N, C-alpha and C positions, 0 to 999 in steps of 0.2 A: 363438401357439398353433397347433400342427399337428394336423390331423384325419386319421386313418387312413381313407382312402376305402373300403377293403375292409370294415372294421368298420362303417362308416356304411351302406354298401350292404346288408350282411347285416342290420343292425338295421332298416333301412327295409323290407326284404323281409319280415322277421318281423312287423313292424307291419301291413303290408298284408294278410298272410295272416290275422292275428288279427282284423283289422277285417272281412275277407271272411267268416270263419267266424261272427263275432258277428252280422253282418248277415243271413247265411243263417239262423242259428238264430232270430233275432228275427222274421224274415219268416215262417218256418215256424210258430213259436209263435203269432204274431198272426193268422195266416191260418186258425186253427181247423182244422188239418189232421190231427187225430189219426187219421183213417182214410185219409190219403194213402198210396198205395202207391208205394214207391220201388224202383228196381232196386238190386241189390247195389252196382253202381258208383256210383249217385247217393248211396246211404247212406254209402258209403266216403268220397266227396268231402265230404259234409256233416259227418260225424263225425270225420274224420281217423283212422278205424279201417281197417286194411287189409282188402281184399276177402277175403284168405285167412282173417283172423280172423273176419270175418262169416260166411263159409262154415263155419268150424269151429263157431261159435256155433249155426248152423242144424243142423249134424250132431249137436251135443251136446244139442239140444233147448232151448237158451236162447232162440232166436228161431224163430218159425214162419214158414216161407216159403210163399208162395202161388205156384203154378206157372201161368204163362201161356205155353203152348207150351214152348219151350226156356228161357224166361226165368223167373227167380225174382224175386218181389216181396216186400218187407217193409213192414209198417205202421210209420209213424213213432212212434206211441204205444208199440209193442212195443220198438222200438229204444231209446226213452227209458227205459222200464222196465227193460230188460235191462242197459243200460250205466250207468244212474244218473248220467250225465254231462250230461244236457241237460234243459232245462225240461220239465216235464210239460205237454203241450199244453192240458190243461183248466185247470190252476191257474197255470201260468206259473212254478212253483217247481221247483227242482232236486230230484229224488227223493232 
């Protein structure tokens, strides 16, 4: 039986990325962080939503950004509500 090492490497990389996202999501949900403020970059990394898309959601009024100097911050609970992709921080269930 011959194993394609490229396919195996790609599969393992995807598995590691999925595990990292799941771990981050679980850690955020279990830490009771509904009011945690994230930079757009942090939110992008955790949600796998591009920074450009997050900025567009802010511009369209789907997400409320809080300004700290030149930096914009987003509340995790609002990201969860706007994207409906992640567990609600209070209930732990996907919206």
